[in-house]
Each structure stands twice: as C-alpha cells, then as structure tokens.
C-alpha positions in Angstrom: -13.8 -0.1 11.4 -10.5 -1.8 11.0 -7.7 -2.4 8.2 -4.1 -3.4 7.8 -2.4 -1.1 5.4 1.0 -2.8 5.2 2.8 -5.9 6.6 6.4 -7.5 6.5 8.2 -10.6 7.7 11.0 -10.5 10.0 13.7 -13.1 9.0 14.0 -16.1 11.3 16.6 -15.6 14.2 16.4 -11.7 13.7 14.3 -11.3 16.8 15.5 -11.5 20.3 14.5 -15.2 22.0 13.3 -13.1 25.0 12.2 -9.5 24.4 12.9 -7.1 27.0 10.5 -5.0 29.0 10.7 -1.3 28.4 13.1 0.3 31.2 13.1 3.9 31.7 16.5 5.2 33.1 17.6 8.7 33.6 18.7 9.4 29.8 15.5 7.9 28.4 13.4 9.8 30.8 15.1 13.0 29.7 14.6 12.1 26.0 10.9 11.1 26.4 10.2 14.2 28.7 11.6 16.4 25.8 9.4 14.6 23.1 6.3 14.8 25.5 6.8 18.4 25.9 7.0 19.0 22.2 3.7 17.0 21.6 1.9 18.7 24.5 2.8 22.2 23.3 2.0 21.2 19.7 -1.5 19.9 20.9 -2.1 23.1 22.9 -1.2 25.3 20.0 -3.5 23.0 17.7 -6.4 23.4 20.4 -5.8 27.1 20.7 -6.1 27.7 17.0 -9.2 25.3 16.8 -10.8 27.5 19.5 -10.0 30.7 17.8 -11.3 29.5 14.5 -14.6 28.4 16.1 -15.2 31.3 18.4 -13.8 34.0 16.4 -12.0 36.0 19.0 -9.7 35.3 21.9 -11.8 37.1 24.7 -14.5 34.5 24.2 -12.0 31.7 25.0 -10.7 33.6 28.2 -14.2 34.0 29.3 -15.2 30.5 29.0 -11.7 29.4 30.7 -12.7 31.6 33.8 -16.2 30.4 33.9 -14.8 26.8 33.7 -12.3 27.4 36.6 -15.3 28.9 38.7 -17.5 25.9 38.1 -14.7 23.5 38.9 -14.0 25.2 42.3 -17.8 25.2 43.2 -18.0 21.5 42.4 -14.9 20.8 44.8 -16.6 22.8 47.4 -19.8 20.8 47.2 -17.8 17.5 47.3 -16.0 18.8 50.5 -19.3 19.6 52.2 -20.6 16.1 51.6 -17.6 14.5 53.0 -17.4 16.5 56.1 -19.8 14.2 58.1 -17.3 11.4 57.6 -14.4 13.1 59.1 -11.9 11.3 56.9 -8.9 13.4 58.0 -9.0 11.6 61.3 -10.2 8.3 60.2 -7.2 6.5 61.9 -7.4 8.3 65.1 -10.5 6.4 66.6 -8.8 3.5 68.2 -9.4 1.1 71.2 -7.0 -1.2 73.0 -7.4 -4.8 73.2 -5.3 -7.1 74.9 -2.6 -4.3 75.0 -2.6 -3.9 71.1 -3.9 -0.8 69.4 -6.7 -1.6 66.9 -7.3 1.0 64.0 -9.4 0.7 61.0 -6.6 -1.3 59.3 -4.9 -2.5 62.4 -1.7 -1.6 63.6 0.9 -1.0 60.9 3.7 -1.6 63.4 2.4 -5.1 64.1 2.8 -6.2 60.4 5.6 -8.6 59.8 8.0 -7.8 57.0 9.5 -10.7 54.9 12.6 -10.0 52.7 11.4 -12.5 50.5 7.9 -13.3 49.3 8.8 -17.1 49.6 9.3 -16.5 53.4 5.7 -14.9 53.7 3.2 -17.8 54.8 0.4 -15.7 53.4 1.9 -15.4 49.9 0.2 -18.1 47.7 1.7 -17.2 44.3 5.5 -16.5 44.2 7.0 -13.7 42.2 9.4 -16.0 40.4 6.7 -18.1 39.2 4.9 -15.3 37.7 8.2 -13.8 36.1 9.0 -17.3 34.8 5.6 -17.6 33.2 5.6 -14.1 31.6 9.0 -14.7 30.3 8.0 -18.0 28.7 5.0 -16.5 27.1 7.2 -13.8 25.4 9.8 -16.3 24.1 10.3 -16.5 20.3 11.8 -19.7 19.1 14.3 -20.1 16.3 11.7 -21.8 14.2 9.2 -19.0 14.8 8.5 -16.2 12.4 7.8 -12.8 13.6 5.6 -10.6 11.4 4.6 -6.8 11.6 1.3 -5.3 10.4 0.4 -1.7 10.3 -3.2 -1.4 11.5 -6.0 1.1 12.0 -8.8 0.0 14.3 -11.6 2.4 15.3 -9.3 5.4 14.4 -6.6 4.2 16.5 -3.2 3.5 14.7 -0.7 0.9 16.0 1.6 -1.9 15.0 0.6 -5.5 15.5 3.8 -7.7 16.2 2.7 -11.3 15.4 4.6 -14.6 15.9 3.9 -17.6 13.8 4.6 -20.8 15.4 5.8 -23.2 12.9 5.3 -26.4 14.9 1.7 -25.6 15.7 0.5 -23.6 12.7 -0.4 -21.0 15.0 -0.4 -17.2 14.5 -1.1 -14.8 17.5 -0.4 -11.1 18.4 2.8 -11.0 20.5 2.7 -7.3 21.3 1.6 -4.0 19.7 3.1 -0.4 19.5 0.9 2.7 19.5 1.2 5.1 16.7 0.4 8.8 16.5 -1.1 8.8 13.1 -2.4 6.3 10.4 0.4 4.1 9.0 1.0 3.9 5.4 4.2 1.9 5.1 6.7 0.0 7.0 10.3 -1.3 6.5 12.4 -3.8 8.6 15.8 -2.6 9.8 18.7 -4.7 11.1 20.8 -1.5 12.3 20.7 -0.4 15.8 19.1 2.9 15.7 19.2 5.8 18.2 22.3 4.8 19.8 25.6 6.2 19.7 27.6 4.9 16.5 30.7 5.4 18.3 29.9 3.0 20.9 28.2 0.4 18.9 29.9 -2.4 17.1 29.3 -1.5 13.2 28.7 -5.3 12.7 25.9 -5.5 15.4 22.5 -6.5 14.5 19.1 -5.2 15.7 15.5 -5.9 15.2 13.8 -2.6 14.2 11.0 -1.3 12.1 10.6 2.2 10.2 7.1 3.5 10.0 5.8 6.2 7.5 2.4 7.8 8.3 0.2 10.5 7.3 2.5 12.7 9.4 5.7 13.7 7.4 8.0 12.1 10.3 9.4 8.5 10.1 9.5 6.7 13.3 11.8 3.8 14.2 10.8 1.3 17.0 12.8 -1.5 18.5 10.7 -4.8 17.9 12.7 -6.6 20.7 11.3 -4.2 23.4 7.8 -4.6 24.9 5.6 -1.8 25.9 7.6 1.2 24.4 6.3 4.6 25.1 8.3 6.4 22.5 10.2 5.5 19.4 14.0 5.0 19.4 14.5 7.5 16.9 12.4 10.2 14.7 13.5 11.1 11.0 12.2 14.5 10.0 11.2 17.8 11.4 9.9 16.2 14.7 13.4 14.5 15.2 15.2 17.7 14.6 13.2 19.5 17.3 13.6 16.7 19.9 17.2 17.1 19.5 17.3 20.9 19.8 16.4 23.1 22.9 12.5 22.8 23.0 12.1 26.4 24.3 14.0 27.8 21.0 12.3 25.5 18.8 8.8 26.0 19.8 9.1 29.8 19.0 9.8 28.8 15.5 7.5 26.0 15.1 4.0 27.7 14.5 5.7 29.5 11.4 7.3 26.4 10.1 4.0 24.6 10.5 2.0 26.6 8.0 4.5 26.0 5.3 4.3 22.7 3.2 7.1 23.8 0.9 9.4 20.9 -0.1 12.9 21.3 1.4 16.2 19.5 1.5 16.0 18.7 5.3 12.8 16.8 6.0 9.5 15.8 4.3 6.5 18.0 4.8 3.7 15.4 3.6 2.7 11.9 4.0 5.4 9.2 3.7 4.2 6.6 1.1 7.1 4.3 0.9 10.2 3.2 2.6 13.3 1.2 1.6 16.4 -0.1 3.5 19.7 -0.6 1.8 20.8 -4.0 2.6 24.5 -3.3 1.5 24.8 0.2 3.0 22.9 -0.6 6.5 22.9 2.9 7.4 20.9 4.2 4.6 17.1 4.3 4.5 15.2 5.8 1.6 11.9 7.3 1.9 9.3 8.8 -0.7 6.5 11.2 0.0 3.4 13.1 -1.3 5.6 16.0 -1.3 7.0 14.7 -4.5 10.6 14.0 -3.1 12.7 11.2 -2.3 15.0 11.6 0.7 18.2 9.6 1.9 18.6 9.3 5.6 21.8 8.3 7.6 20.6 6.3 10.4 23.7 6.8 12.3 23.1 10.5 12.6 19.2 10.5 11.9 19.6 13.3 9.6 18.7 13.5 5.8 21.7 13.2 3.6 20.2 13.8 0.3 17.0 15.0 -1.4 15.8 14.1 -4.8 13.1 15.4 -7.0 12.8 13.4 -10.0 8.9 13.3 -10.3 6.3 15.7 -10.8 3.7 14.1 -8.3 3.3 11.9 -5.4 6.0 9.1 -5.2 4.2 6.1 -4.1 6.9 3.2 -4.2 10.8 2.9 -4.1 13.1 0.0 -4.2 16.9 -0.4 -4.0 18.8 -2.4 -6.8 19.8 -5.9 -5.3 23.3 -5.6 -6.6 24.0 -1.9 -7.7 23.6 -0.5 -4.2 23.4 3.1 -5.1 20.6 2.8 -7.6 17.3 3.5 -6.5 13.9 2.8 -8.5 11.0 4.9 -7.9 7.5 5.2 -9.2 5.1 8.1 -9.0 1.5 9.2 -9.7 3.0 11.2 -12.6 2.8 7.7 -14.3 6.7 7.6 -14.7 9.4 5.3 -13.2 12.9 6.3 -12.7 16.1 4.5 -12.1 18.5 7.0 -10.5 21.9 6.7 -9.1 21.9 8.3 -5.7 25.7 9.4 -5.9 24.9 11.6 -9.1 21.5 13.7 -8.2 21.8 16.0 -11.0 22.7 13.4 -13.7 20.0 12.6 -16.5 18.0 9.5 -15.4 16.5 6.8 -17.3 12.7 7.1 -17.4 9.7 4.7 -18.3 6.1 5.8 -18.7 3.0 3.5 -18.0 -0.7 4.0 -18.8 -1.9 4.9 -15.2 -0.8 5.9 -11.8 2.1 3.7 -10.4 1.0 1.4 -7.4 4.4 -0.6 -6.9 7.9 -1.0 -8.3 10.1 -3.9 -7.5 13.3 -5.4 -8.9 13.4 -9.0 -9.9 15.5 -10.5 -7.2 16.6 -13.5 -9.5 17.7 -11.3 -12.3 18.4 -7.6 -11.4 18.3 -6.5 -15.1 14.4 -6.7 -14.8 12.0 -4.7 -12.7 8.3 -5.0 -12.2 5.6 -2.1 -12.2 2.0 -2.5 -11.2 -0.6 0.1 -11.9 -4.1 1.4 -10.8 -5.5 -0.2 -14.0 -4.7 -3.7 -12.8 -1.7 -4.2 -15.3 1.7 -5.8 -14.6 4.7 -4.5 -16.8 8.2 -5.9 -16.7 11.0 -3.8 -18.1 14.6 -4.6 -19.0 17.0 -1.9 -17.8 19.3 -2.8 -20.6 16.7 -1.2 -23.1 16.0 2.0 -21.4 14.0 4.3 -23.6 15.5 7.6 -25.2 12.4 9.3 -24.0 9.4 8.0 -21.7 6.8 8.2 -24.4 8.6 5.1 -26.4 9.0 2.9 -23.2 8.7 -0.8 -24.4 7.8 -3.6 -21.8 9.2 -7.1 -22.2 5.7 -8.1 -21.4 2.5 -6.8 -19.7 -0.3 -8.5 -18.1 -3.9 -7.6 -17.2 -3.9 -9.3 -14.0 -6.9 -7.7 -12.3 -9.8 -5.5 -13.4 -9.1 -3.0 -10.6 -6.0 -1.6 -9.0 -3.1 -4.0 -8.0 -2.8 -2.7 -4.6 -0.2 -5.2 -3.6 2.6 -7.2 -5.4 5.6 -9.4 -4.4 8.1 -11.6 -6.1 9.1 -14.7 -4.3 12.7 -14.1 -3.1 13.6 -17.9 -3.3 11.3 -19.4 -6.1 12.3 -17.9 -9.6 9.0 -16.8 -11.4 6.5 -16.9 -8.5 4.5 -13.9 -8.4 1.6 -12.9 -6.0 -0.8 -9.9 -6.7 -3.6 -8.5 -4.6 -6.2 -6.1 -5.5 -9.0 -3.8 -4.5 -11.3 -6.5 -6.1 -10.6 -8.5 -3.0 -8.8 -11.4 -4.6 -5.3 -12.6 -4.5 -3.8 -14.3 -7.4 -0.7 -16.6 -8.0 1.2 -16.4 -11.2 4.0 -18.6 -12.8 6.4 -16.7 -15.0 7.9 -18.9 -17.5 10.0 -18.4 -20.9 6.9 -18.4 -22.9 5.2 -15.8 -20.7 3.4 -15.4 -17.4 0.2 -17.7 -16.4 -2.3 -17.6 -13.7 -1.9 -20.6 -11.2 -4.8 -19.9 -8.8 -7.1 -17.2 -7.6 -8.5 -16.7 -4.1 -10.6 -14.6 -1.9 -9.2 -15.2 1.3 -11.7 -13.0 3.2 -9.5 -10.0 4.1 -11.4 -7.5 2.2 -9.6 -5.2 -0.3 -6.1 -6.5 -0.4 -3.5 -4.0 0.7 -0.5 -6.3 1.4 0.7 -9.7 0.1 4.3 -10.6 1.3 6.1 -13.9 0.7 8.1 -15.3 3.7 11.9 -14.6 3.3 13.3 -17.8 4.7 14.0 -20.7 2.3 12.4 -23.3 4.4 9.0 -21.5 4.4 9.2 -19.8 1.1 5.8 -20.8 0.0 4.1 -18.8 2.7 2.3 -16.0 1.8 1.0 -13.1 4.4 -2.2 -11.5 3.2 -4.0 -8.6 4.9 -6.4 -5.8 3.9 -9.5 -3.7 4.6 -10.9 -6.1 7.0 -8.1 -5.8 9.6 -7.4 -9.6 9.4 -3.9 -11.1 8.8 -3.9 -14.4 7.1 -1.0 -16.7 6.4 -1.5 -18.9 3.1 0.8 -22.0 2.8 0.6 -22.0 -0.8 2.3 -25.3 -1.1 -0.7 -27.0 0.2 -2.6 -25.9 -3.0 -2.8 -28.5 -5.7 -2.4 -26.1 -8.6 0.8 -24.5 -7.0 2.4 -27.9 -6.3 1.8 -28.9 -9.8 3.3 -25.5 -11.4 6.4 -25.4 -9.1 6.9 -29.2 -8.4 10.6 -28.8 -9.8 11.3 -26.0 -7.3 9.7 -27.5 -4.2 11.3 -29.5 -1.3 10.3 -33.0 -1.6 7.8 -34.0 1.1 6.6 -37.2 2.6 3.2 -36.8 0.8 1.0 -34.2 -0.6 -1.2 -32.3 1.8 -4.9 -33.3 1.8 -6.2 -29.9 2.8 -5.2 -26.3 1.6 -4.1 -24.5 4.8 -4.8 -20.8 5.5 -4.0 -19.6 9.0 -5.1 -16.4 10.7 -6.0 -14.6 13.8 -9.6 -14.6 14.6 -11.2 -11.2 14.2 -14.7 -9.9 15.0 -16.2 -9.3 11.7 -19.3 -7.3 12.9 -17.6 -4.1 12.1 -16.1 -5.2 8.7 -17.4 -4.2 5.3 -20.1 -6.2 3.6 -18.1 -8.7 1.3 -19.0 -9.7 -2.3 -16.8 -10.2 -5.1 -15.1 -13.2 -6.4 -15.7 -16.6 -4.5 -12.8 -19.0 -3.7 -11.5 -20.8 -6.6 -12.7 -18.0 -9.0 -10.1 -18.7 -11.6 -12.5 -18.1 -14.4 -12.3 -14.3 -13.6 -9.0 -14.2 -15.5 -8.0 -16.1 -18.7 -5.0 -18.3 -18.1 -2.9 -16.4 -20.7 -4.4 -13.0 -20.4 -1.0 -11.4 -21.2 0.4 -9.6 -24.3 3.9 -10.7 -25.3 6.2 -7.7 -26.0 9.5 -9.4 -26.5 10.4 -13.1 -26.7 13.4 -12.4 -24.5 12.1 -13.1 -21.0 14.0 -13.0 -17.7 
C-alpha cells in the first residue's frame, strides 16, 4: 500500500547547488538527545499503558519481565557453553615464528604499514577523493532543475520524498528522503532559516525548508538542503515546548496532558490539516487543525503567537491573501468559509456558506478580490470579497461549476497564466479548465494512472508554468507538461511562449513504481472528455474576474 497525500514545488534557485551531509556537532547532539529521550519515555509509557490494558494488572507485567530476564540469562549461558571449545578469548595467543616474524591469525599488527594518505597506499585501488567527488556530483542540483517534495506513506512507513526534475533530460528521480513519525497530511515550503538563533542570522537570508503537518498535533520543520537528517530543525507545538524545557520536569506532567485533547491557545491537540506560509511576513506560518482552531506561529521563536476559533468543525484549508498580508482565508467541514484579519481576532468576520464540506480554499493570484472554493460534492465556487454576504445563508457565487461527480480532492490555479485551473478528484481524473469572461470551460480530462488524485500543483516558475505535478493513492508522482497537449495549446495560444514547433507527442514524466501493491484501477480512460459537458457551469454573475 502506497500513497502520496500532498506535494509541492520548490522555486528554481532556492535549493542549494550541493546539499550538505548531516553533521552532528556538540549542540546538535545535545538537541537530538533531548528529543530522543522524550520520544523514548513516551514510547515506554505507551507500551506500559498497552500492557496494563491487555493484562489487567501490573503484577502480571512484572512476572513476565522477570521470566523474560531468566530466559535471556539461560540463553546466554547456553551460548557461552557452545563457544568454550573454540577458546576465543585466546585466539591470538597461538603463534609461531617464521623468519623472525611472529605470525598470528591475522598477522602481526606491528608489521602493517601506515600511510597518511590513501593515495600513497599501493593496495588502495579506489581513492577517497574519487568517491567523494562522484557522490558530490550525484547530489548536485543545477540552476535549471526543479526540486519537488512529496508526502508519502508506503507500507505504513511515512516519509518525505525529495525529487529533482532535470529539465534538459526530462528526467524525474528521488534525490533523498526524510523519515516522518506519523502519516503526513499537508506540507508547505518555507524560505526562512528555522531553528537558528534569530539574533545571529541575517533577516534577509534565505533557506530551503519544508513544514510538515501530520496526524500528530505537532508541526515538524526540515531543512531540504541537508541529507540524512535524524531530527527536524524545529517542532511547533507541544513536542517542541517539551524539547526546549527540562525533560525530567516535563515528563512528570506529560501523562496528564496527554489524556486531554481540549483546544488551547498554545498548541494544536489534533491532526494538522493545512499549512500556509506568509510570503510578506516570512516569520509567520498559519496552521489549521481537526481541533477546530487556526494557529499563527512565529518561526523565529517557534511559539504560537495567536489562536483563532472561527469555525465549528475541522478546518481543512487555509490561504493568506496575496496583497492584504494579514487576511487569512479558511474553509471548514462546517461548510463555511471565513476571511479574517489576524490583527483583529475578536472582530466580526465575513462568512460564506457552500452546499457540502469544503475541500480547498484559494485566492485568485491574478485578481485578489476573488477566491475559489472546492467541495466534497465536486463543485467549484468563486466568490467576490467585495460582495460579502450579510449572513452566510445568502452567499452568492460569481459562478459555480460541477467539475467532478466525486470530491475535488486537489485544486490549483496557475500562478503565471490567468484563468488556467487544474482539478483532481477521487474519481481518478485530472481536468484542466479555461476561465474566460463568458465562463469556465473544460479543456481536457485525463486519467494519468496515479489512482485517486490527492495533489495537483502547477510549477511556480514562468519558464515551466505549464508543468503540472500530479500524485495520488498509487504513490506515484507524475509531471505533465500540459503545453504538449493540443487542446491546451489551442486554448492558451495567446498566453504561451512561442516555440520552434508544436510538440508531436504529449509528455508525462514519472518515477517508475511497482504497481503490484496498488489498488485496482477503473474509472475514466485517458481523453475521457465526454465525462463532463464543456460548459457544465451555472452563471451567477456576468462580472467575471
């Protein structure tokens, strides 16, 4: 069983040309030791609770532990008896002298030559520098390459896969991966160095980090330019607070806190469902949770700055306004969308209502007066914030579109090409849409063999704006160059960069995956545009964005 739950693109030039190997200095060792101790104590406590629940009494556990210790000692004694005949304690004392040299089982260590450099050793056929140079070259990321990150679950093991898309060769491969403690639900790219002392870091410096939200209530932040990391650079939430405090004192309180899942102002207590980085105030990260709250984090201090409770159910999607940097859009399973100013948490907020659970909310990057909402019923709504309703019940969309028969589980608006939308659904299809003044129309529908579609993301760079990353329940990542599709070229001809000639073959690039464990596929075949009428939308207003 394998699936990708979320994915993102890293802008070109943001990743280090040569990512560094993870290095443990004294400070890092102290930090991870504290984190490891907390995790170990937590695991022991969980195991102890599970045993008590299963056995019913502590005395039974003690008896089992004592019996296990006796069996282990007996096993060691039997092993010692079997090895006595070989007298391994004196294996190197049986020697003989040949030509004045002592010959032992492995020769005389004093007779071995020592070379300061492997290059001086005649027996070394492969030199260290060659290996290091080759490994360094393998890790190199060119200025024309794109880095991508996918949140993946494979055989109940959760991790991030960091991909590189080589532009010249149209090659997609896994560069490195990062192990995670729980199933990832959402990821967000950050350009602010996190986990470092803000007093010693240039405020204009840039980094390459990813924030990860999982079924656990903590948010982990990882450095994408470091290979083989053992622990995250920072943890936002209860786990991060405990790691900074004295573990011996915190562990005394942990069991009591652990049983309580009551929402509070300091950290989330349930799964993290959405993350949104503020691109103007780079130290701010917003998160939404199944605990029905939105929290605002200061990445310089890794503490929660504000907590908001505008919804009555799980908050599944959030998005910062592209111009009004303090306005946050949030959509919930309570079937409402709120646009709130984070500076005025107690102020009355405009609220819109839709027909079913919200899946995604997103501002239009080309006209920030408008925002999109997708729902579990497969409908896209677009609203004008200048016409905010007096009550949610009278919410009026500019237009709405029945895009899929099932839930729209992924949605994106092209950041470079106005009116270019992509939707992905649990019906296993990806559809591309063209929004024009007379309404939206479907350009093409495809089943790209990723299973139920959980992520559709356009590339952020203008030179590759037509590339769409697609992932889903099969655990495969695909990159579709939509400009190679004839219908897309026709629909967006005036917005495309002129090329030497039309592509002859549609191009979708992916990483080969073993499909033996994948789910059986059915659903719409490639090119199944008949599944949706070209103009299957209802006009609600002639004033389109």
